[in-house]
N, C-alpha and C positions, 0 to 999 in steps of 0.2 A: 705717249703715255707708257708704252712698253719699256722704253729706256728708264723712265722714272721708277717703274716697279722693280725692275731688275737691278737698279743701283740702290734700292732701299737698304738700310742698314740690317734690318731684321732678315730679309730674304738673302742678303750676302752671307750672313752668319750661317743660315741653313744650307745654302748651296755649297758652302765650304766643306760641309760634312757628307756631301753626297759622293759616293764612289762613281766617277764617270766612266763606268764600264758597262756594256751591254752583253748579254749572253749571245752565243753564236746564232740563235734564232731570232735575234733582234727583240726578244721580250725585254721589257723595261725591268730593271732590277727593283725588287720590292722596297729597298731602303730608299731609292730615289722617290718613289711615289709617296712613301711615308714621310719623307722629309718635306715634300710639298704640302702633304696634309697637316703638317705641323704648322705651316704658315696659314693654312685655311683655319685651323683652330685658333690661331692668333687673331684672325679676323672675326670669326663667328663660330661658336661652338655647334650651333645647329648644322652648319654647312658640312662639318666633319662627320657627324653621325649620318646625315643625309647621304653624303658621298659613299660612305661605307655600306649603307643599305642598297643604294642604287647599284653599286658594283657587285654586291652578292646576288641581286636579282638578275643582273645581266649575265653574270657567269652561268647561273642556272639555266637561263633561256638558251645561251649559246651552247652549253653542253647538251641539253635536250634536242637541239637541232642537229647534233652530231658533228659539229665543227671540229677541226683539229685542235690539238692542245695549244698550239701556237696562237691561232686565231682566237681561241677562248681566252687566253691570257691577254692578248692585244685588246680585246674588248673589255676585259675586266679592268685593265688599268686605264683605258680611255674613260670608262664609267667612274673610276675612282677619282679621276681628275677633271670630270666633265664641267665642274663649276670653278675650277681654278682661276678663270678669268675674273671672277667676283673679287679677287684680291685687289683688282683695279677700280672697283666701284666704291663710291663714297659710303662710309659707315652710316651716315644719316639715311641713306637710301636702303642699305642692307638691313638695318635695325628698325626700320619704320614700323610702327604698331598698327598702321591702317593700310588701305590699298594705295598703290602708287599712282600719282597723277601722270599726265601725258609726258611731261618733260622728264620725270623720273624714269618712266618706262623706256623713254629713248636712250637714256643713260644705261639702264639695265640690259637693254638689248645688245649692248656692245660686248657683253661677257663671253659669248661663244668665239667670236673672232679673236678677242684678246687672250682667251684661254689657249686657243690653237696656236697663236703666236708664241705664247710662253713655252708651251711644250715643244714646239719645233725649235725655238731658240736654245732651250736648255738641253733637250734630248735628241734633237735632229731626227725626229721620227714623224714623217709626214702622215703615216697611216693612223697614228693616234690623233694627230692634229685634225684630220678630216672628220673623225668620229666626234670630236669635241665641237668643231665648227659647226656641224650641221644637226645637232641634237635637239634643236628647237625649230628645225625646217619641217613644215607640215607635209604630210604625204601628198596633198593636192597641189603643193607649190607655194602655198602661203607660208606664214611664219617668217623667221628670220635666220640667217642674214638674207638680204634681198639678192637672191641669185635665181637663175632660170632653170633650176632643177626641180624634179618632183618624182614621186613614185620610187621605182627600183633604181633611179639615177642617184638617189640619196644613199650614201654608204649604209650597208646593212648594220654595221655596228651603231651608227647614229640612230637608225630607226628602232633598234632594240632599246637603247639608252632612253629614247624619248618615251617609250612606253613605261619603262621602269621608273624613270624620273617622275613622270606624272602620277603614277600610282603611289610612290612614296610621299610626294608632296600632298596628295589628297588625303592620305591616311595618317597625316601627322598634324597635331594641333598647332595652329599658328596664332599669333596675337589678334589677328582680324577675323578668324573663323575657327569653329570646331573642326575636328578630324573627321573625315568621312569613315563610315564603316566600310568593311571589305566588299560587301555586296554593293553598296552605293558607288564605290570606286569602280567595281566592275561595270556597272551600268553606265557610268560616265565614259569608261573607256570604249565600250561598245557603241555608245552614241556617237563618239568621234572617230570610230573606225572608218577608214576610207577617206576621211577629210584630213584630220590632224595626224591620224596614226595609220600605219600599215595594217590593214584588216587581218591578214594572216598572223601577224605578230601579236595582235591583241588576243586572238584566239589561242595562240600557243602560250602566251604570258599566263592567261587564266588557267589553262591546263596544267602548267608548271606549278603554279601557286597552290592549286588543289592537290596535286600530286605531292608536293612538299608537305601540305598540311596533313594529308592522309598518312604519309610515312611517318611523320612525327607522332601521330596518334597510335600507329601500329607498333611503336617502339623503335623508331628510327632505323627500320631496315633499309637495306640498300634498294634503290629503284634506279631505272635508266637515267634519271635526271643527274645522278652522281657517278655515272659510269667512268667518267674521265678523272675522277679525283684520285 
């Protein structure tokens, strides 16, 4: 499947325009990520907007945690491309107006592994691949892909993306359900803390979101969240 995707005419056109150079700190070049986002847009407009929001949330959480600029950028680009594997999923499944059946879910669950393979094949960056690979791995070891890791064994970037991904998915209108309110989404995150999500990261995410909202209301003043910008 990977070879079929990489050989597609549309993706070949996009990849030809990517400058295949990386900065000295191995941070992926913005134009590379945006080029792949162009292919996501080609497949599904929702995925592009979703990817941009999840990346923004992920960056804010990573900054709040006081991580280095290099790691913040690594997590940001991992989040930006976390759904890139969906370019290999059938359009009929991606655009279905109702809930997926068992067979369709089996197909959809391939996207993290496929996304990791695409990023590693194109960019040769295993660190991004791991964050993409495990962003649907539950904190308690369930979820997918079917590997024997759980808890803090799951890469930190993947654990952050998991929370941010779920929040944005819940707070966005979909054809098969209305969007959750912010507070409804918070309750769902807390409900799944310790099982689906890292409980400490759920707590941090909510703090970050509330800080962001407060700073916006206070006139966009600087806060620790944006210290590394």
